[in-house]
TORBA-901448 format. One record per residue: residue number from 0; residue in one letter; x, y, z of N, C-alpha, C in turn. Coordinates in pm, 1 decimal, always signed. Layout:
<rs>
R    nr   rest        n.u        n.v        n.w       ca.u       ca.v       ca.w        c.u        c.v        c.w
R   NUM      A          X          Y          Z          X          Y          Z          X          Y          Z
...
</rs>
This chain:
<rs>
R    nr   rest        n.u        n.v        n.w       ca.u       ca.v       ca.w        c.u        c.v        c.w
R     0      M    -3414.6    -3519.8    -3250.9    -3455.3    -3624.9    -3158.7    -3456.6    -3758.8    -3231.2
R     1      E    -3400.5    -3859.7    -3167.9    -3395.9    -3992.1    -3227.7    -3523.9    -4069.4    -3197.5
R     2      R    -3558.9    -4155.0    -3295.0    -3672.4    -4243.8    -3271.5    -3628.6    -4385.9    -3305.1
R     3      I    -3685.3    -4482.1    -3234.7    -3653.2    -4621.8    -3259.3    -3734.2    -4669.7    -3378.4
R     4      V    -3665.3    -4723.1    -3480.4    -3734.4    -4777.3    -3597.5    -3735.7    -4930.2    -3594.5
R     5      F    -3653.7    -4989.6    -3508.7    -3649.9    -5135.0    -3493.7    -3589.5    -5166.3    -3358.2
R     6      S    -3641.2    -5268.5    -3292.1    -3584.8    -5312.2    -3165.3    -3601.2    -5463.3    -3153.3
R     7      K    -3497.0    -5528.7    -3105.3    -3501.8    -5673.7    -3087.7    -3432.8    -5708.3    -2957.5
R     8      F    -3499.2    -5789.4    -2878.0    -3440.9    -5838.5    -2753.8    -3385.0    -5976.8    -2778.7
R     9      S    -3263.4    -6000.8    -2732.3    -3201.5    -6133.3    -2743.2    -3201.5    -6195.3    -2604.8
R    10      N    -3319.4    -6221.2    -2552.9    -3330.0    -6274.0    -2417.4    -3341.7    -6426.5    -2414.3
R    11      E    -3328.7    -6490.6    -2530.9    -3328.7    -6636.8    -2534.2    -3188.5    -6691.0    -2505.6
R    12      R    -3093.0    -6602.9    -2497.0    -2954.2    -6640.4    -2473.0    -2927.5    -6653.1    -2323.3
R    13      S    -2808.2    -6703.0    -2292.7    -2762.7    -6705.6    -2153.4    -2755.1    -6561.8    -2102.6
R    14      P    -2771.3    -6539.9    -1971.7    -2772.0    -6403.2    -1917.9    -2651.1    -6318.7    -1957.8
R    15      E    -2534.9    -6381.6    -1979.0    -2414.3    -6306.4    -2016.4    -2424.8    -6246.9    -2156.1
R    16      F    -2520.8    -6293.6    -2233.7    -2534.8    -6248.5    -2372.1    -2670.1    -6183.5    -2399.8
R    17      N    -2747.9    -6156.5    -2296.9    -2877.6    -6090.7    -2315.5    -2855.9    -5944.0    -2350.2
R    18      I    -2894.4    -5908.2    -2472.2    -2879.0    -5769.8    -2517.8    -3006.1    -5725.0    -2588.1
R    19      R    -3016.0    -5596.2    -2607.7    -3122.9    -5537.0    -2688.9    -3054.9    -5463.6    -2803.0
R    20      T    -3103.6    -5485.3    -2923.3    -3051.1    -5416.1    -3040.1    -3157.0    -5319.6    -3089.6
R    21      D    -3121.7    -5193.2    -3100.1    -3212.6    -5090.4    -3152.2    -3151.3    -5027.1    -3276.0
R    22      I    -3235.6    -4995.5    -3372.4    -3194.9    -4909.7    -3483.7    -3267.1    -4778.2    -3461.3
R    23      L    -3188.4    -4671.1    -3451.0    -3244.1    -4539.0    -3424.9    -3224.7    -4449.6    -3546.0
R    24      E    -3315.1    -4357.0    -3564.0    -3308.2    -4262.8    -3675.9    -3333.3    -4122.4    -3622.9
R    25      D    -3248.5    -4027.2    -3666.4    -3270.3    -3888.5    -3624.2    -3354.1    -3814.9    -3728.1
R    26      E    -3377.5    -3687.4    -3703.0    -3465.9    -3608.6    -3791.0    -3409.5    -3589.8    -3931.9
R    27      T    -3279.4    -3610.8    -3949.4    -3218.4    -3597.7    -4082.8    -3221.3    -3728.6    -4160.6
R    28      G    -3266.3    -3837.4    -4094.9    -3269.5    -3967.3    -4160.3    -3145.6    -4051.1    -4133.1
R    29      R    -3049.6    -3996.3    -4058.3    -2928.4    -4071.6    -4023.9    -2963.8    -4179.1    -3921.4
R    30      R    -2915.3    -4300.5    -3946.4    -2944.4    -4412.3    -3857.3    -2818.8    -4462.8    -3788.6
R    31      E    -2839.2    -4528.1    -3675.0    -2731.7    -4595.7    -3605.1    -2789.3    -4720.2    -3538.8
R    32      V    -2701.4    -4815.3    -3510.8    -2739.4    -4938.7    -3443.3    -2682.4    -4933.1    -3302.5
R    33      R    -2767.6    -4955.8    -3204.9    -2724.9    -4951.6    -3065.4    -2753.6    -5086.5    -3001.6
R    34      K    -2649.3    -5147.8    -2943.8    -2662.3    -5275.9    -2875.0    -2636.6    -5250.8    -2727.3
R    35      C    -2735.4    -5281.7    -2644.1    -2727.2    -5249.7    -2501.6    -2741.1    -5374.7    -2415.5
R    36      A    -2657.3    -5381.6    -2312.9    -2665.1    -5491.1    -2216.7    -2799.2    -5484.8    -2145.2
R    37      Q    -2855.5    -5601.1    -2119.0    -2982.9    -5606.1    -2048.8    -2967.2    -5642.0    -1901.3
R    38      S    -2842.1    -5663.9    -1860.5    -2812.4    -5688.0    -1719.2    -2664.3    -5660.2    -1696.1
R    39      E    -2627.0    -5656.6    -1571.1    -2485.5    -5638.3    -1537.3    -2401.4    -5751.2    -1596.1
R    40      K    -2458.8    -5871.0    -1602.0    -2385.1    -5986.7    -1652.4    -2349.4    -5974.1    -1800.3
R    41      S    -2428.0    -5900.2    -1878.0    -2402.9    -5891.7    -2022.7    -2317.2    -5771.3    -2062.5
R    42      I    -2277.3    -5689.0    -1968.0    -2191.6    -5573.7    -1999.3    -2057.1    -5616.6    -2059.1
R    43      P    -1989.0    -5719.2    -2004.5    -1861.4    -5759.8    -2066.7    -1877.4    -5799.6    -2213.8
R    44      H    -1988.3    -5861.4    -2248.6    -2014.6    -5898.1    -2388.3    -2020.7    -5772.4    -2475.8
R    45      I    -2087.0    -5670.1    -2427.9    -2098.2    -5544.0    -2501.7    -1960.3    -5479.1    -2515.8
R    46      L    -1882.1    -5479.7    -2410.6    -1750.6    -5415.9    -2413.9    -1656.7    -5482.6    -2515.5
R    47      K    -1672.8    -5612.1    -2536.7    -1590.2    -5684.2    -2634.9    -1626.8    -5647.6    -2778.8
R    48      M    -1746.7    -5596.6    -2799.9    -1794.0    -5569.8    -2935.9    -1707.1    -5469.6    -3010.3
R    49      K    -1656.7    -5368.6    -2942.5    -1572.8    -5269.2    -3009.8    -1446.1    -5334.6    -3063.7
R    50      R    -1381.9    -5415.2    -2982.1    -1259.1    -5483.6    -3025.4    -1289.9    -5579.0    -3141.4
R    51      Y    -1396.6    -5654.1    -3130.4    -1433.8    -5747.3    -3237.3    -1467.0    -5673.6    -3366.2
R    52      A    -1532.4    -5559.0    -3354.6    -1567.3    -5480.5    -3473.6    -1440.3    -5431.5    -3543.7
R    53      E    -1340.6    -5390.4    -3467.1    -1214.4    -5345.6    -3526.1    -1143.7    -5459.9    -3598.4
R    54      V    -1145.3    -5577.6    -3539.2    -1084.0    -5695.1    -3602.1    -1157.5    -5727.9    -3731.9
R    55      M    -1290.3    -5728.8    -3727.6    -1368.6    -5762.2    -3847.0    -1350.2    -5659.7    -3957.8
R    56      E    -1338.7    -5533.1    -3921.1    -1318.1    -5429.6    -4022.9    -1188.1    -5455.1    -4099.3
R    57      K    -1083.3    -5490.1    -4026.8     -954.7    -5520.1    -4091.4     -965.6    -5644.1    -4178.4
R    58      K    -1031.0    -5747.5    -4128.8    -1043.7    -5872.1    -4204.5    -1126.7    -5851.2    -4331.0
R    59      C    -1230.5    -5771.9    -4321.9    -1320.8    -5752.5    -4435.8    -1263.9    -5658.8    -4541.5
R    60      A    -1157.2    -5588.8    -4510.1    -1099.4    -5492.8    -4605.0    -1056.7    -5559.6    -4735.6
R    61      A    -1020.2    -5686.4    -4730.0     -974.3    -5758.5    -4849.9    -1089.8    -5823.9    -4926.1
R    62      S    -1212.6    -5796.9    -4884.4    -1327.4    -5861.3    -4948.1    -1435.3    -5757.2    -4978.7
R    63      R    -1544.5    -5805.0    -5035.9    -1659.0    -5717.2    -5062.6    -1752.6    -5710.0    -4941.9
R    64      L    -1720.9    -5782.3    -4836.3    -1802.3    -5780.8    -4715.7    -1778.1    -5652.9    -4638.5
R    65      Q    -1878.7    -5609.4    -4564.7    -1865.0    -5491.0    -4481.2    -1893.8    -5527.7    -4337.3
R    66      A    -1818.7    -5471.8    -4246.3    -1843.4    -5487.3    -4103.3    -1883.8    -5350.8    -4049.1
R    67      N    -1985.4    -5349.2    -3966.8    -2027.7    -5223.5    -3906.7    -1918.1    -5172.2    -3814.3
R    68      R    -1880.3    -5045.4    -3828.1    -1782.3    -4984.5    -3737.9    -1850.6    -4951.7    -3606.3
R    69      C    -1781.2    -4982.0    -3498.0    -1830.3    -4945.0    -3365.4    -1781.5    -4803.4    -3338.6
R    70      V    -1874.6    -4709.6    -3328.4    -1836.0    -4569.0    -3313.5    -1821.8    -4527.3    -3167.5
R    71      S    -1883.1    -4601.7    -3075.9    -1864.3    -4575.4    -2933.3    -1907.7    -4697.2    -2853.7
R    72      C    -1855.9    -4703.0    -2732.8    -1890.0    -4814.5    -2644.6    -1878.1    -4764.9    -2501.2
R    73      E    -1990.9    -4732.4    -2441.9    -1990.2    -4682.1    -2303.9    -2127.7    -4701.1    -2242.5
R    74      D    -2132.2    -4698.1    -2110.3    -2256.4    -4711.8    -2035.0    -2334.5    -4837.4    -2072.2
R    75      G    -2263.3    -4946.2    -2099.9    -2329.7    -5071.8    -2130.6    -2390.7    -5079.7    -2268.7
R    76      C    -2357.1    -4984.4    -2356.8    -2410.0    -4985.1    -2493.5    -2296.5    -4966.9    -2594.1
R    77      A    -2304.7    -5042.0    -2702.3    -2212.7    -5024.4    -2814.6    -2293.6    -4965.4    -2929.2
R    78      V    -2240.8    -4859.7    -2991.0    -2309.5    -4792.2    -3100.3    -2232.4    -4818.9    -3229.3
R    79      F    -2303.7    -4868.0    -3330.4    -2244.2    -4903.2    -3458.7    -2304.3    -4817.9    -3569.0
R    80      E    -2226.0    -4799.3    -3674.5    -2279.9    -4732.4    -3792.2    -2387.3    -4822.0    -3853.3
R    81      Y    -2480.5    -4761.0    -3921.1    -2585.9    -4833.6    -3992.0    -2544.2    -4840.8    -4138.8
R    82      I    -2532.5    -4960.6    -4190.3    -2492.4    -4978.1    -4329.5    -2617.8    -4990.0    -4415.3
R    83      R    -2630.1    -4899.0    -4509.4    -2744.4    -4902.8    -4600.4    -2709.9    -4990.1    -4720.2
R    84      G    -2808.3    -5051.6    -4775.8    -2786.0    -5135.3    -4892.6    -2880.2    -5253.9    -4891.1
R    85      V    -2861.9    -5340.2    -4985.8    -2944.8    -5459.5    -4997.8    -2867.9    -5575.1    -4935.2
R    86      S    -2931.6    -5643.9    -4842.8    -2865.4    -5753.9    -4772.7    -2862.9    -5880.0    -4859.0
R    87      L    -2779.8    -5972.2    -4819.4    -2773.5    -6102.3    -4886.0    -2910.8    -6169.5    -4879.8
R    88      E    -2974.7    -6162.7    -4764.3    -3106.8    -6223.8    -4747.5    -3208.4    -6163.8    -4846.1
R    89      E    -3209.3    -6032.8    -4857.3    -3303.6    -5968.1    -4949.6    -3275.3    -6007.1    -5094.3
R    90      T    -3147.4    -6017.1    -5129.1    -3110.5    -6054.6    -5265.3    -3151.2    -6198.6    -5294.1
R    91      L    -3127.0    -6288.3    -5198.4    -3170.6    -6427.1    -5215.4    -3322.0    -6435.8    -5229.9
R    92      D    -3392.9    -6357.1    -5149.4    -3539.2    -6354.9    -5160.9    -3584.0    -6310.9    -5300.0
R    93      M    -3514.3    -6212.2    -5357.1    -3550.5    -6166.5    -5492.8    -3531.1    -6278.3    -5594.9
R    94      Y    -3419.5    -6351.5    -5582.1    -3397.2    -6464.3    -5672.7    -3508.4    -6567.4    -5658.5
R    95      M    -3546.5    -6596.4    -5535.2    -3647.7    -6698.6    -5512.9    -3785.5    -6652.4    -5560.1
R    96      E    -3817.7    -6525.1    -5542.3    -3944.2    -6472.4    -5593.1    -3951.5    -6483.9    -5744.7
R    97      N    -3835.7    -6472.9    -5809.9    -3828.7    -6486.6    -5956.4    -3804.3    -6631.5    -5999.8
R    98      Q    -3810.6    -6723.0    -5902.3    -3790.4    -6866.5    -5927.4    -3656.7    -6893.3    -5997.3
R    99      D    -3554.9    -6820.5    -5956.8    -3421.4    -6834.0    -6013.9    -3330.0    -6900.2    -5910.8
R   100      S    -3347.0    -7031.8    -5890.3    -3266.4    -7100.6    -5789.7    -3118.9    -7105.0    -5830.9
R   101      Q    -3090.0    -7109.5    -5960.9    -2949.7    -7109.4    -6004.5    -2882.2    -6976.6    -5969.5
R   102      G    -2953.9    -6866.7    -5987.6    -2900.1    -6736.5    -5948.2    -2873.7    -6730.3    -5799.3
R   103      A    -2964.1    -6790.4    -5719.3    -2945.1    -6793.0    -5574.2    -2821.9    -6875.3    -5538.3
R   104      W    -2805.9    -6992.3    -5600.4    -2687.9    -7075.7    -5574.2    -2560.0    -7002.2    -5614.8
R   105      N    -2562.6    -6932.1    -5726.8    -2444.5    -6855.8    -5770.8    -2408.7    -6749.1    -5667.9
R   106      L    -2511.0    -6680.7    -5616.1    -2486.8    -6577.7    -5515.3    -2428.2    -6638.8    -5388.4
R   107      I    -2480.0    -6752.3    -5347.5    -2425.3    -6819.5    -5229.1    -2279.5    -6856.1    -5253.7
R   108      G    -2247.7    -6902.9    -5374.2    -2109.2    -6934.0    -5409.2    -2019.8    -6811.1    -5399.6
R   109      Q    -2068.3    -6697.6    -5448.7    -1991.2    -6573.3    -5440.7    -1969.0    -6533.2    -5294.9
R   110      Y    -2073.4    -6551.3    -5214.0    -2063.7    -6518.2    -5071.8    -1957.9    -6605.3    -5003.7
R   111      V    -1959.0    -6734.3    -5034.3    -1859.8    -6825.2    -4976.1    -1719.2    -6781.9    -5017.7
R   112      E    -1700.9    -6741.5    -5143.4    -1569.6    -6692.9    -5188.9    -1524.6    -6572.8    -5106.7
R   113      E    -1617.9    -6481.8    -5077.4    -1583.2    -6364.1    -4995.9    -1549.3    -6405.6    -4853.1
R   114      L    -1624.3    -6500.8    -4798.5    -1594.2    -6548.8    -4663.2    -1456.0    -6611.4    -4656.7
R   115      E    -1418.7    -6682.4    -4762.6    -1286.7    -6745.9    -4765.1    -1174.2    -6643.3    -4764.0
R   116      K    -1200.5    -6521.4    -4810.4    -1099.0    -6416.1    -4808.3    -1070.7    -6367.8    -4666.1
R   117      V    -1168.9    -6379.6    -4577.2    -1151.2    -6331.4    -4440.1    -1133.9    -6444.0    -4339.3
R   118      Y    -1160.6    -6566.2    -4381.8    -1154.4    -6681.3    -4292.4    -1011.1    -6720.1    -4261.3
R   119      E     -985.0    -6747.5    -4134.8     -855.0    -6799.1    -4092.1     -878.0    -6937.5    -4033.8
R   120      P     -830.2    -7040.8    -4101.5     -854.1    -7177.9    -4053.7     -806.1    -7198.6    -3910.9
R   121      N     -881.0    -7281.5    -3840.8     -845.4    -7324.9    -3705.8     -841.1    -7211.6    -3603.1
R   122      T     -911.4    -7102.5    -3628.5     -912.3    -6994.8    -3529.3    -1034.6    -7004.2    -3438.4
R   123      F    -1135.3    -7085.3    -3475.7    -1255.7    -7096.0    -3394.3    -1242.8    -7212.5    -3298.7
R   124      C    -1268.0    -7186.0    -3173.8    -1266.6    -7289.0    -3071.4    -1394.3    -7272.6    -2990.4
R   125      K    -1476.9    -7376.0    -2987.6    -1604.7    -7366.9    -2917.3    -1580.2    -7361.0    -2767.2
R   126      S    -1599.7    -7243.3    -2710.7    -1578.6    -7222.1    -2568.7    -1706.5    -7253.0    -2491.0
R   127      P    -1697.0    -7269.4    -2360.5    -1818.6    -7289.2    -2280.5    -1914.5    -7170.6    -2293.8
R   128      E    -1857.8    -7049.1    -2310.6    -1942.9    -6931.0    -2326.9    -2024.3    -6940.9    -2455.5
R   129      F    -1960.5    -6987.9    -2562.3    -2030.5    -7004.2    -2689.7    -2138.5    -7110.5    -2675.3
R   130      A    -2102.8    -7223.7    -2618.4    -2197.6    -7333.7    -2605.1    -2317.8    -7291.6    -2521.4
R   131      G    -2294.9    -7209.9    -2419.8    -2405.5    -7165.9    -2335.9    -2483.1    -7050.1    -2394.3
R   132      G    -2421.8    -6974.8    -2484.3    -2485.4    -6854.3    -2536.4    -2572.8    -6876.0    -2657.0
R   133      I    -2545.9    -6979.8    -2732.0    -2622.1    -7003.5    -2854.2    -2675.6    -7145.3    -2849.3
R   134      K    -2803.5    -7158.7    -2870.9    -2863.8    -7291.1    -2870.6    -2813.2    -7371.2    -2989.6
R   135      R    -2789.6    -7497.2    -2966.7    -2735.7    -7583.7    -3071.8    -2839.5    -7608.9    -3180.2
R   136      R    -2791.6    -7615.4    -3301.4    -2876.0    -7646.6    -3417.2    -2819.3    -7771.9    -3481.9
R   137      H    -2903.3    -7852.2    -3536.6    -2858.1    -7970.5    -3608.8    -2829.8    -7930.4    -3752.4
R   138      M    -2704.5    -7945.1    -3794.3    -2664.1    -7901.4    -3928.0    -2742.0    -7973.1    -4037.3
R   139      D    -2772.6    -8101.5    -4018.2    -2846.9    -8172.3    -4121.7    -2983.3    -8107.8    -4143.9
R   140      Q    -3050.1    -8068.7    -4035.8    -3178.7    -8001.6    -4049.6    -3161.6    -7866.4    -4117.5
R   141      Y    -3053.5    -7796.1    -4082.7    -3027.9    -7665.5    -4143.9    -3005.1    -7681.6    -4293.4
R   142      R    -2919.4    -7777.2    -4331.0    -2892.7    -7799.7    -4473.0    -3021.1    -7834.0    -4547.2
R   143      Y    -3103.4    -7916.0    -4485.2    -3229.1    -7954.7    -4547.7    -3318.3    -7832.0    -4567.3
R   144      A    -3323.5    -7744.1    -4465.0    -3406.7    -7623.6    -4474.8    -3357.3    -7532.9    -4586.7
R   145      V    -3225.4    -7516.1    -4599.0    -3169.6    -7432.5    -4704.5    -3201.4    -7494.1    -4840.1
R   146      F    -3184.8    -7625.2    -4850.2    -3214.0    -7694.6    -4976.3    -3360.5    -7675.4    -5013.6
R   147      Q    -3448.3    -7692.6    -4915.3    -3592.0    -7676.4    -4940.1    -3622.7    -7532.9    -4986.2
R   148      Y    -3560.5    -7435.1    -4920.6    -3583.9    -7294.9    -4953.4    -3540.2    -7266.0    -5096.4
R   149      L    -3424.1    -7317.1    -5133.7    -3370.9    -7288.6    -5266.7    -3436.1    -7373.8    -5376.2
R   150      S    -3507.4    -7477.7    -5334.6    -3571.3    -7565.2    -5432.8    -3714.3    -7524.1    -5463.6
R   151      V    -3761.7    -7424.2    -5393.1    -3900.8    -7379.3    -5411.2    -3924.2    -7332.0    -5553.2
</rs>
């Protein structure tokens, strides 16, 4: 029997992107990530996830980055493999706890190098769906927050 070990609702988004993300664990300790539409309007978003996951898996093959494989997509839910390991965020936190801002900057540099291996210039176009689905952030404030975090 599976049990939910984590659940997050993304209901701050436009209705077309309202989803729930659950991490489930069975009795053997095997985990999976399940993303489920929260309305009829968000089902198309879920259905696209399998195709996007396949594209990302191919792109990430040339880098140290990993993309979760979508193992199924039906009934308004996409199921992804759960990748175990230490996240970039956790690693950055360890550097900051040890007051090693140079180590954190080096790690960010390595991450950017990996992103450049999968990045295809001029492939992103801000669509109305994107603009409506994600609230805008001011990059200057973001940069300042990152600088403040790494300067602690």
